N, C-alpha and C positions, 0 to 999 in steps of 0.2 A: 512573419513570425506569428502574428496573431491567429492566423488560420491554423497553425500548429496546435495552439492551445484550445481552439474550438473543437478540433478533431481528436485531440489527445485523450479526452475523458469519455471514451466509449464505454458506457456502463454495462456491466455484466448482465447476462440473462439469468432470470430466476430459474434455478434448476429444481428438479422434483423434490419437494419437501416431504418429510415424514413425521408423524407425531409419535411421541414417546409416551403418550398417555395410555396406551394399550395395557401397560403393566399394572395400572391402578385397579384396585378392587373396589366395588361399590360399598362394601360393608366396613371398610377401614378408613377412618379419618385420622389425619395427622394431628398429634397433640400440639398445643400452642407453643411448647418449648422447642419442639423440633422445627415448627414453622419459623420461629424467631431465629434459630440457629441457621437454617437454610437461607433466610434473608440476609443474615450477616455474611455468610460465605459468598453469596452472590454479590453483595456490596463490595467485599474485598476483591473479588474477581474483576469487577467493573473498574475499581480504582487502579488496580494493577495494570489493566489494559489501557488506561487513559494517561499514562505517563510516558515520556519520551524514553526510548530505548535506543542507545547508539548502536548502529549496525556494525558488526565486525568486518563487513566487506566494503565499507565506504567511509569517506571522510565525514566528520561531523560538520555539517554545513548549516546548522541552525542560524548562525549569525551572518551568513553570507546572503546579502540582499541587494548588493550593488552590482549591476551587470558589468562584466569585464573584469571584475576583481577576482584575483586568485586566492586560494586558501590552502594551507598545507598542515597536515598532522601525521602521526605515525602510520596511518593507512595510505598516504599518498598525497597527491596534489589535485585540486579541482579548480576550474574557472567557471564562473557563472556566465552563461551565454544568454539566458532569458529567464524571466520569472513571471508568475501570475499568482496573485493571492485573492482570487475572486470570492472564496468562501461559498461557491455555488452548492446549493443543496437540491437534490432531486429524489423522487420516490420511485422505486422499482418494486412493484407489488407492495408487500408489507415492509420492505426495507427502506430506511432513510439513509442516503449516502451523501456525505459532505466532502467536497474537494477543497481542503483548506489551502493547499499550496501545490503549485506545479513548477518545477525548475528543470531547465535544460542545461546540462553541464558537460564540460570536457573533463575526463578523468585519466590520470596516470597513476595507477595503483602502485603501492610499495612492492618491491621485488618478491616479498613473501606472499603476496596475494595474487600475483599474476597467474599461477597455476589454477587458482579457483575459477578464473574467468575463461579458461580454456573451453569449458562446456557451453559458454554463452556467446563467444565471439572469436574470430580468428585474429582480431586486432587487440589482444589482451593487454598489451602494454600502454595503449592510449586509445580512448574511444569516447564518443559522445553518449550520454544517457539522459533519459527523462526520469525525474523522481516525483512521485505523487504522494502527498500527505493527505490521508483519508480517514474519515470516521464513518463507521457503519453501525446501524442499529436494526435489530429484528423486532418489529412492533407487533408481530403476530403472536398467537397463543400456542404456536407449534415450533418444534425444532425443524429448521429448514436449511438446506444446502445452498450456498450463495457465493458468488465471487464479484467484488465491486468493479473489477475490470475483467471482462471476458476477452475482448479484443481492443487493443490500442492501435489506432491507425493515424499516421501522420498525414499532413497535407501533400506529401510526396508519394503517398500510397504504400509506405512501409507498414507492415502489420506485425504486432507482437501479441502473444496470448498470455494469460495469467501464468502459464507454465514457464515463461521467459523472465519472470520476476526474480531478480537475484537478491533482494533484501530478505526474503524468506521469513517474513514476520507472521505468516499464517493468517492473512486477512481474508482468506477464502476457506470454505469448508462448512461444517455444520455449525449453525448458530442456534443456541437455545432460545426459547421465548424471552424476549426483553434484553437479550444479550447485546452489549455494545463492544466494538473493537475500534482501536485507534492505532494507526501505524503508517508505514511507508511501503511503497512499492517502487522498484527500480527496473527500467527496461533499457537495455543497450540498443542503440540505433546504428545500424550498419550503413544505411544509405542517406539518412537525413543529415544534412550538414548545416553548419552555421558559419558565419564569417570568422576567420582566424580561430579555428577550434582548438588548437593545441595550447596546453598550459605552458607558460614561459618559465 
């Protein structure tokens, strides 16, 4: 199982970035009041992105830290199969990416969510998935396009791309200079199995 966590965090490739500084004119300087207001707006945006947002597609598993333990809420039932809380931080170009937590879980969604998973798996009523809790920061002076997970590959060779993420928290895309994002990504595993995967 440890090999799964080593190969799970395949960090995304830095895509082509583009600067939005082209619209600036050399003769125009921003008044101090506008600078202060822009900084306040940016600070609010950062604080908003650094709080936990419960996914409407998955069970709230924040308190689930004991392997083998099941948990249930209105979104369904999960059982924790493996967990890693390494807090590993790596740099990809000007981006700092921190993997705060990785969990492998078995999930039986509530009946009202099963249709949502038709586009992600043929086993929509019960499946294993890996959830990554990630922080991303653009340390450059430019707006750049980035995905913290470009390809996720398990030790059994199963591959998932960022397009397979069902948490839909927009952790990929254009990052403004200095922008930070915090959130989760979830990838359904079709081939990678764990012992006793079904939720009881």
